[in-house]
C-alpha positions in Angstrom: -114.7 -26.5 -35.8 -115.3 -25.9 -32.1 -119.0 -26.7 -32.4 -118.1 -29.9 -34.2 -115.7 -30.9 -31.4 -118.3 -30.2 -28.7 -120.9 -32.3 -30.6 -118.4 -35.1 -31.0 -117.6 -35.0 -27.3 -121.3 -35.2 -26.3 -121.8 -38.1 -28.7 -118.9 -40.0 -27.2 -120.2 -39.3 -23.6 -123.6 -40.7 -24.5 -122.1 -43.8 -26.1 -119.9 -44.2 -23.0 -122.9 -43.9 -20.6 -125.0 -46.3 -22.7 -122.1 -48.8 -22.7 -121.6 -48.5 -19.0 -125.4 -49.0 -18.4 -125.4 -52.1 -20.5 -122.4 -53.5 -18.8 -123.8 -52.7 -15.3 -127.0 -54.5 -16.3 -125.2 -57.8 -17.0 -125.1 -60.5 -14.3 -123.4 -63.8 -14.0 -125.1 -67.2 -13.6 -123.6 -68.1 -10.2 -125.0 -70.5 -7.6 -127.9 -69.0 -5.6 -127.6 -68.5 -1.9 -131.0 -70.2 -1.6 -131.2 -73.8 -0.5 -134.7 -74.0 -2.0 -134.2 -75.1 -5.6 -136.5 -73.9 -8.3 -138.7 -76.5 -10.0 -141.4 -76.7 -12.6 -143.9 -79.3 -13.7 -146.1 -79.4 -16.9 -149.1 -81.5 -17.8 -151.2 -81.4 -20.9 -154.9 -82.2 -20.6 -155.6 -82.8 -24.3 -154.7 -79.5 -25.9 -154.6 -77.6 -22.5 -151.3 -77.0 -20.9 -151.1 -76.6 -17.1 -147.8 -75.6 -15.4 -146.7 -74.9 -11.8 -143.3 -73.2 -11.1 -142.2 -73.0 -7.5 -139.3 -73.1 -5.1 -139.0 -76.4 -3.2 -138.1 -76.4 0.6 -136.7 -79.3 2.4 -138.2 -81.2 5.4 -134.7 -81.1 6.9 -133.9 -77.6 8.2 -131.4 -76.1 5.6 -129.1 -74.5 8.3 -129.5 -76.5 11.5 -130.0 -79.9 9.9 -133.0 -80.5 12.2 -135.3 -83.2 11.0 -138.7 -81.6 10.9 -140.7 -84.6 9.9 -144.2 -84.4 11.4 -143.6 -80.7 12.3 -144.3 -79.1 8.9 -148.0 -78.6 9.0 -149.2 -76.3 11.8 -145.7 -75.4 12.9 -143.2 -74.7 10.0 -146.3 -73.8 7.9 -148.9 -72.4 10.4 -152.6 -73.0 9.9 -154.7 -70.1 8.8 -153.5 -66.7 7.6 -150.1 -65.6 9.1 -149.1 -62.1 10.2 -145.9 -61.0 8.5 -144.1 -57.9 9.8 -142.6 -57.1 6.5 -146.0 -56.9 4.9 -147.6 -55.5 8.1 -150.7 -57.6 7.6 -151.9 -61.2 7.6 -151.1 -63.1 4.5 -151.6 -66.6 3.0 -148.8 -69.1 2.5 -147.0 -68.8 -0.9 -147.5 -72.6 -1.4 -143.7 -73.0 -1.8 -140.7 -71.0 -0.8 -139.1 -67.6 -1.7 -140.8 -66.1 -4.8 -144.4 -66.5 -5.9 -145.5 -70.0 -6.8 -146.9 -69.5 -10.3 -149.8 -71.5 -11.7 -150.3 -71.2 -15.5 -153.1 -72.5 -17.7 -153.3 -72.1 -21.5 -157.1 -72.3 -21.8 -160.2 -71.6 -19.7 -160.8 -74.5 -17.2 -162.7 -75.3 -14.0 -160.9 -75.7 -10.7 -162.9 -77.8 -8.3 -165.9 -77.1 -10.4 -165.4 -73.3 -10.6 -164.4 -71.3 -13.6 -160.8 -70.1 -14.0 -159.8 -68.2 -17.2 -156.6 -68.9 -19.1 -153.6 -67.0 -17.7 -150.8 -66.9 -15.1 -151.7 -66.8 -11.4 -149.9 -66.3 -8.1 -150.8 -69.5 -6.3 -151.4 -69.1 -2.5 -152.8 -71.5 0.1 -154.4 -71.1 3.5 -153.6 -74.4 5.4 -156.1 -75.9 7.8 -156.3 -79.1 9.8 -159.4 -80.2 8.1 -159.8 -77.9 5.1 -157.5 -75.8 2.9 -158.3 -72.7 0.9 -156.5 -72.4 -2.5 -156.2 -68.9 -3.9 -155.5 -67.9 -7.5 -154.3 -64.3 -7.6 -154.1 -62.2 -10.8 -150.8 -60.9 -9.4 -148.2 -63.4 -10.5 -145.2 -61.0 -10.6 -144.8 -59.8 -7.0 -142.2 -61.3 -4.7 -143.8 -64.0 -2.6 -146.8 -62.9 -0.4 -145.3 -59.5 0.5 -147.6 -57.6 -1.8 -150.5 -60.1 -1.6 -153.9 -58.2 -2.0 -157.2 -60.0 -1.5 -158.7 -57.7 -4.2 -156.6 -59.4 -6.8 -158.1 -62.8 -6.0 -159.6 -64.4 -9.2 -160.7 -67.6 -7.5 -160.8 -69.3 -4.2 -161.7 -72.9 -3.7 -161.7 -75.2 -0.6 -160.3 -78.7 -0.6 -159.5 -81.5 1.8 -155.9 -82.5 2.5 -154.9 -86.1 2.5 -152.1 -88.4 3.5 -149.3 -89.3 1.1 -146.0 -91.1 0.9 -143.2 -89.2 2.6 -141.9 -86.4 0.4 -138.6 -84.8 1.4 -138.8 -81.8 -0.8 -142.0 -79.9 -1.4 -143.2 -81.0 -4.8 -146.2 -80.6 -7.1 -147.4 -83.7 -8.9 -150.2 -84.6 -11.2 -151.6 -87.6 -9.4 -154.5 -88.3 -11.7 -154.6 -87.8 -15.5 -157.6 -88.3 -17.8 -158.6 -87.2 -21.2 -160.5 -84.1 -19.9 -159.2 -83.6 -16.4 -156.2 -83.9 -14.1 -155.6 -83.6 -10.4 -152.7 -81.6 -9.2 -151.4 -82.1 -5.7 -148.9 -80.3 -3.5 -146.9 -82.9 -1.5 -144.6 -82.4 1.4 -143.8 -84.4 4.5 -146.6 -87.0 4.9 -149.4 -84.9 3.4 -150.8 -83.8 0.1 -153.3 -81.1 -1.0 -155.0 -82.1 -4.2 -157.2 -80.0 -6.5 -159.0 -81.0 -9.7 -158.5 -79.2 -13.1 -161.3 -79.9 -15.6 -161.6 -78.9 -19.3 -165.4 -78.8 -19.8 -165.3 -78.1 -23.5 -162.4 -80.3 -24.6 -164.0 -81.7 -27.7 -164.9 -78.2 -28.9 -161.2 -77.3 -28.5 -160.3 -80.2 -30.7 -162.9 -79.2 -33.3 -161.4 -75.7 -33.4 -157.9 -77.1 -33.8 -159.1 -79.5 -36.5 -160.7 -76.6 -38.4 -157.5 -74.7 -38.2 -155.3 -77.7 -39.2 -157.5 -78.6 -42.2 -157.1 -75.0 -43.6 -153.4 -75.7 -43.7 -151.3 -78.4 -45.3 -153.2 -81.2 -43.5 -156.2 -80.3 -45.6 -154.4 -81.6 -48.8 -154.7 -85.3 -47.7 -158.0 -87.0 -47.8 -157.2 -89.2 -44.7 -157.0 -86.1 -42.5 -160.5 -85.2 -43.5 -161.5 -88.9 -42.7 -159.9 -88.7 -39.3 -161.7 -85.4 -38.6 -165.1 -87.0 -39.6 -164.4 -90.0 -37.5 -163.6 -87.9 -34.4 -166.9 -86.1 -34.8 -168.8 -89.4 -35.1 -167.0 -91.0 -32.1 -167.9 -88.0 -29.9 -171.3 -87.3 -31.4 -170.4 -83.7 -32.1 -170.4 -81.2 -35.0 -172.2 -83.7 -37.3 -173.5 -81.3 -39.9 -170.0 -79.9 -40.6 -168.6 -83.5 -40.5 -170.9 -84.3 -43.4 -169.3 -81.5 -45.4 -165.9 -82.7 -44.5 -166.8 -86.2 -45.6 -167.9 -84.9 -49.0 -164.6 -83.0 -49.2 -162.7 -86.3 -48.6 -164.6 -87.9 -51.4 -165.0 -85.2 -54.0 -162.7 -82.2 -53.4 -160.5 -81.2 -56.2 -156.8 -82.4 -55.8 -157.3 -84.8 -53.0 -160.8 -86.2 -53.0 -160.8 -90.0 -53.2 -163.6 -92.6 -53.4 -162.5 -95.5 -51.3 -163.6 -97.6 -48.4 -162.3 -95.1 -45.8 -164.0 -92.0 -47.3 -167.3 -93.7 -48.1 -167.6 -95.5 -44.8 -166.7 -92.3 -42.9 -169.6 -90.5 -44.7 -171.9 -93.4 -44.0 -171.1 -93.2 -40.3 -172.2 -89.5 -40.2 -175.4 -90.3 -42.1 -176.2 -93.0 -39.6 -175.7 -90.5 -36.7 -178.1 -88.1 -38.6 -180.7 -91.0 -38.9 -180.3 -91.1 -42.7 -180.0 -94.9 -42.6 -181.0 -95.6 -46.2 -178.3 -93.3 -47.7 -175.8 -94.8 -45.2 -176.6 -98.4 -46.2 -176.1 -97.6 -49.9 -172.8 -96.0 -49.2 -171.6 -98.9 -47.0 -172.4 -101.3 -49.8 -170.3 -99.3 -52.2 -167.5 -99.0 -49.6 -167.2 -102.6 -48.8 -166.7 -103.5 -52.5 -163.6 -101.3 -52.4 -162.3 -102.6 -49.1 -159.0 -104.4 -48.5 -158.8 -107.6 -46.6 -158.1 -105.8 -43.3 -160.7 -103.1 -44.0 -163.4 -105.8 -44.5 -162.3 -107.5 -41.2 -162.5 -104.2 -39.3 -165.9 -103.5 -40.8 -167.0 -106.9 -39.3 -165.6 -105.9 -35.9 -167.4 -102.5 -36.1 -170.7 -104.4 -36.6 -170.0 -106.7 -33.7 -169.3 -103.6 -31.4 -172.7 -102.3 -32.6 -174.4 -105.6 -31.6 -175.1 -106.4 -35.3 -173.7 -109.9 -35.0 -175.5 -111.5 -37.9 -174.5 -108.7 -40.3 -170.9 -109.0 -39.1 -170.9 -112.7 -39.9 -172.1 -111.9 -43.4 -169.3 -109.5 -43.8 -166.7 -112.1 -42.7 -168.3 -114.5 -45.3 -167.9 -111.8 -47.9 -164.2 -111.5 -46.9 -163.8 -115.2 -47.5 -165.3 -115.0 -51.0 -163.3 -111.9 -51.9 -160.0 -113.2 -50.6 -160.1 -117.0 -50.9 -156.3 -117.4 -50.6 -156.1 -115.5 -47.3 -156.3 -118.1 -44.5 -155.3 -116.2 -41.4 -157.4 -113.1 -41.4 -160.4 -114.9 -43.0 -160.4 -117.6 -40.3 -159.9 -115.0 -37.6 -163.0 -113.1 -38.9 -165.1 -116.3 -38.9 -163.9 -116.9 -35.4 -165.1 -113.5 -34.3 -168.4 -113.8 -36.2 -169.3 -117.3 -35.0 -168.4 -116.5 -31.4 -170.6 -113.4 -31.5 -173.5 -115.4 -32.9 -173.0 -118.1 -30.2 -171.7 -120.9 -32.5 -168.8 -121.9 -30.3 -168.1 -125.2 -32.2 -167.4 -123.3 -35.5 -165.6 -120.5 -33.6 -163.2 -123.0 -32.1 -162.5 -124.6 -35.5 -161.8 -121.3 -37.2 -159.6 -120.0 -34.3 -157.5 -123.2 -34.5 -157.1 -122.6 -38.3 -156.2 -119.0 -37.7 -153.5 -120.1 -35.1 -152.1 -122.6 -37.6 -151.8 -120.0 -40.3 -150.7 -117.0 -38.2 -147.9 -115.0 -39.9 -144.5 -115.2 -38.2 -144.1 -111.5 -37.9 -143.5 -109.8 -34.5 -146.8 -107.8 -34.7 -148.8 -111.0 -35.2 -146.9 -113.2 -32.8 -147.6 -110.7 -30.0 -151.2 -111.7 -30.1 -150.4 -115.5 -29.9 -150.6 -115.9 -26.0 -153.9 -114.0 -25.8 -155.5 -116.0 -28.7 -154.4 -119.3 -27.2 -156.0 -118.3 -23.9 -159.2 -117.4 -25.8 -159.1 -120.9 -27.4 -158.8 -122.6 -24.0 -161.7 -120.5 -22.6 -163.9 -121.4 -25.6 -163.1 -125.1 -25.2 -163.8 -125.1 -21.5 -167.2 -123.4 -22.0 -168.5 -126.1 -24.4 
C-alpha cells in the first residue's frame, strides 16, 4: 500500500509539472512594443509563389517625431556594411526592421539572371550610392543580422537603385508582373531598389501540373484533354505527348468524344509535327461537326494564320450550313472579305451584322467597337 501511495504521488507530481510547463508556455496576443508593423506581400508568377515578410519602419522617427525625409539613405541606413557592437563584426542591412526579412520562393527561379533554388531565405542588402548588393542567406531563422554569416550566403546579386514616389513606411511591391517574370522592389522615402525574378522553365512547370491533374478527376472530361493539347500547341512544347492526349480525348473509354473540339485539337498537333495531309483530313471531318460559333472561330484561326482565302471559304460554309443565322454569318463574311481586301462587301456584311446584332449584354458590348470599324472601313474606300 505504501509503494502504491509513493507511485501515485510521483505520478501527480509529474502531471503537475507538465501542467505548469504548459501553462508557462502560453502567451497572450497583446500589442507589441514595436512601432514597426509586420507586413507580408505575395505574388504568383504562373504556378510560382514569391513572398516577402518584413517589419516596416517609418520615415518619421517613432519616438522623437523627426521628419527624416531625404535622410534615410546614407544616414539612417548607412552605405556599405555596418559595424554592430552586439554582433562584434560588420554586417549587412536586414532590409527592413527588427527580425529577419524573409524571402520565400516555391520553385527554382533566377534572380537577376542567377539561379536561386526554391526555399526560404534571410534577405539582406548592402546599400550604396550607385549600386546595391542583395544577399539571399540560407539562414532565415536568426534574429535580424545579429548572427549573419557570409558562409551561409546562397546568392549575391548587384542592382541599381532608382527614384520612386514618396513611401512613408518601408514597403515591398511587385512593380512589374508578366507571365514568366516579376520585379520586386523595396521602397522607402524617395527611392526604390528593384530586382527581377524569372521563371525560366514556366511552361515545363505547367506541363508537369497538367500531367498531374489529368491523372485525377480532371482526366474524366474530354475538354480538359483538349485544353492540355491546345496549351502544348500554343507554346510549341511537348507535342508527341500532346498527340497521345488528343487521341485520349477522341477515343478513350468513358470520356472519349469525336467532335469539332477534339478532332481540330489533334489536327493542330499534326500540323505542328508537319503531318499536314493527316491534319487536313481531320479538319474536314471536324468542320462538319462544328456549331455556328465553332465554324466562325475556325475562320478567325485561318485569318490569324494568314490563310485568308481558306477563311473566306469557311465563312461561306457557315452561311450554307446555317442559312437562318444572320448575325454571326454576316460577321464572318465581314471578317473574310476584309481579310481578302474586298472592302465593299466587307462594309455591306458588317452593316447587316449590326442590324441583326442580338440585344444581349455580351453582344451589345461590342457595338461601339464595331461601329468604329465600320467608320474606318468607309473612310478608307
